Steps between C-alpha positions, in 0.01 A plus 500: 500500500350845534688798358453861393480595134506846341303582187681800352235612252135447415421155368223243514401399854440142391847385604502716812170353617645152447803592715287646778304174514836330563572731794741730316510869596463712185619861499435754224777740402473879501711552190811383317748775584804323649472655848129421527557152361764423762274621779210291374721192468603509866412166657387346170623160388343523154404764246303505176608779265391654172702811411679530836878478456664252734861608461799445728443825688150389596582136565792577732252661739256207500670218695175309561417460131496140376312517170421757230219408263459696180143560397614461139757305303794741497756525781690803369378702800662257746869469587505126443873471572459654844210269570701193407788618722269544799260210459197699388282303261379686191185383325356604168170418339520317169211543263241651735472814286607355166155515342444852634828636361460319170151640451627847588777473241248394236272787604784745442568342161136536401465857631810605307383328182157662524650839606254518788681776689533724194139449393366560850704818549372642170141416594542665842647806326176534299675381183260220412552521124879507533484200734298303246776549244762330721547155349591201717675182394389137521700251702417198289799421283737726695817372667548496877853479639531366854814568702476218752283190496420418861152460646382844386661497158345162425151627586548811286611278213186289535265797506665680211588197290191286544246768581606798289665328208843656552833344404709455816878527526692426821844604618602313814848343528382283790180358359475132416395492132277205582286738711411712200153433358457423134520812290719695746844579356810514720737778392867483600583866428317757713548778245348277233188467717485878549539555126224257398230558760210744484461480878776425753390381845752451783464213748836442672600551865716786622851361544851641451498328161175661383559850642498751210500202263256683272637832381591716205613211277176309549279806442702589191428153361122537539267596220364854517156342510582270793393533864691418820328352809658445841312342791813344656740744671604852407872435559508256209465796263729796439223754560692790347545299180128421493414867544738595218343239270152634573602864471667441163208292368716191454231276651122528490433506874530317831290341773670504840393363837848557642766771505856517632400718795171415670301702542658697220507879518220699342751672271596168339480565123315170456184667632514751215461261208151440366614164363616371840267329748624479858355311796636508861666156524174322572472258209481213747233661716185306424268372770586143410877551493502695826310225680738232368811701585376579851430135576827376351710752694313435825528122473866527403584710807311261727683202352847654543442607860360160593757292312251366247548447125425807289233426243467657158427763381730629778864415429811547712757708312 
């Protein structure tokens, strides 16, 4: 069955080319502001989204919509309850960007440990000698604390534990202990993990349970020499508490691919810390991950519209 699909934001054309070969009409969106989004969705039975918010106000004005496919794994930008009430299928991609995000998290860990931003800024400021006096730290023998042990957390554990010689702790109330590789320690108390780790890396989804689940108490438990990394979702963290911890020197620094508001405002204090590295929520944007996500979302939409089984890595929520 032929149908019309909207692509809300730039993504790999691999999946779109596959759809066009199947006779599907592919439209490209003009932006993700709600009014523009509604106009672009007119007459569309399917949509693939990245950052576009598919809330009730938008969905109520799109009666033709049958399936929403998320380019990534999270569905926090979709009103899933409304979709279930009105028979709109919601798909997410499982694991298509896991390697990309895991590598990004490890990159942030390494850049913080080696004080890359600080050293570069001093060099650019013509302070070569001062930059040479900035000492880094080695990761071998340090302790990594993982909040969450899904696809991404497991890859980070492998890279850091097996590749970098770090001790790995995990806090995840839902993990099957049998999934943990040898040498990885499961910690039942989250604050204990924050107190023991030299690096904390967050890998849990954004849910009502995890919203603001990392705040003042967790940052107070951290060592002053410890770093905080978040490549999951900004809403998991009490951002004001993180800023306070950085401002008061209670933690050594942070690596963030996500913030509560996205894009965050240019007056966000996080931009002012030399020991904070920020990237624009693109940890999962590698060529390989984008191709896989595009194909998975495209094939998932085609399957739903045509009454076919949805194949992994696309999963119906």
